[in-house]
C-alpha positions as CSV (number, residue, x, y, z in Angstrom):
1,M,73.3,80.6,121.8
2,I,75.5,83.6,120.8
3,P,79.1,82.6,120.3
4,S,81.6,84.4,122.5
5,I,83.9,86.8,120.7
6,T,87.5,86.8,121.8
7,P,89.9,89.5,120.8
8,Q,91.7,87.1,118.5
9,N,88.4,86.2,116.7
10,S,87.5,89.9,116.5
11,S,90.8,90.8,115.0
12,V,90.4,88.1,112.3
13,N,86.8,89.2,111.6
14,D,87.9,92.9,111.4
15,S,90.7,91.9,108.9
16,N,88.3,90.0,106.8
17,I,85.7,92.7,106.8
18,W,88.4,95.4,105.9
19,H,89.7,93.1,103.1
20,N,86.2,92.7,101.6
21,L,85.3,96.3,102.0
22,K,88.6,97.5,100.5
23,Q,87.9,95.2,97.4
24,A,84.4,96.6,97.0
25,I,85.6,100.2,97.3
26,A,88.4,99.6,94.8
27,A,85.9,98.2,92.3
28,S,83.5,101.2,92.7
29,S,83.2,103.7,89.9
30,G,83.9,106.5,92.4
31,F,87.3,105.1,93.4
32,Q,88.2,104.3,89.8
33,T,87.4,107.9,88.8
34,W,89.4,109.2,91.7
35,E,92.4,107.1,90.6
36,Q,92.1,108.2,87.0
37,E,92.1,111.9,88.1
38,R,95.3,111.3,89.9
39,N,96.9,109.1,87.2
40,S,99.8,111.5,86.8
41,D,100.5,111.7,90.5
42,A,103.5,109.4,91.1
43,S,103.1,109.5,94.9
44,I,99.6,107.8,94.5
45,E,101.0,105.2,92.2
46,A,103.7,104.3,94.8
47,L,101.0,103.5,97.4
48,S,99.7,100.1,98.2
49,M,96.0,99.4,97.4
50,D,95.3,99.6,101.1
51,Q,96.9,103.0,101.3
52,R,95.1,104.3,98.2
53,V,91.7,103.2,99.5
54,R,92.4,104.9,102.8
55,R,93.4,108.1,101.1
56,Y,90.4,108.0,98.8
57,L,88.1,107.5,101.9
58,R,89.9,110.4,103.8
59,E,89.6,112.8,100.8
60,T,86.0,111.8,100.2
61,L,85.1,112.4,103.8
62,E,86.9,115.7,103.9
63,T,85.0,116.8,100.8
64,L,81.7,115.8,102.3
65,A,82.6,117.7,105.5
66,Y,82.5,121.0,103.7
């Protein structure tokens, strides 16, 4: 039997998935290189890890779109 998914359970699952994905991305060599390249950018340093990962993903996708 497949368990029913309620919005509350879905939200918790989504949060857990994002947390684990964010940790994996932050540990990746691509993310670490991206951070090192922006080491002198004070605006990046002021961001939370969540915000830095989101910015990394956005910039990476923008680059791939070209």
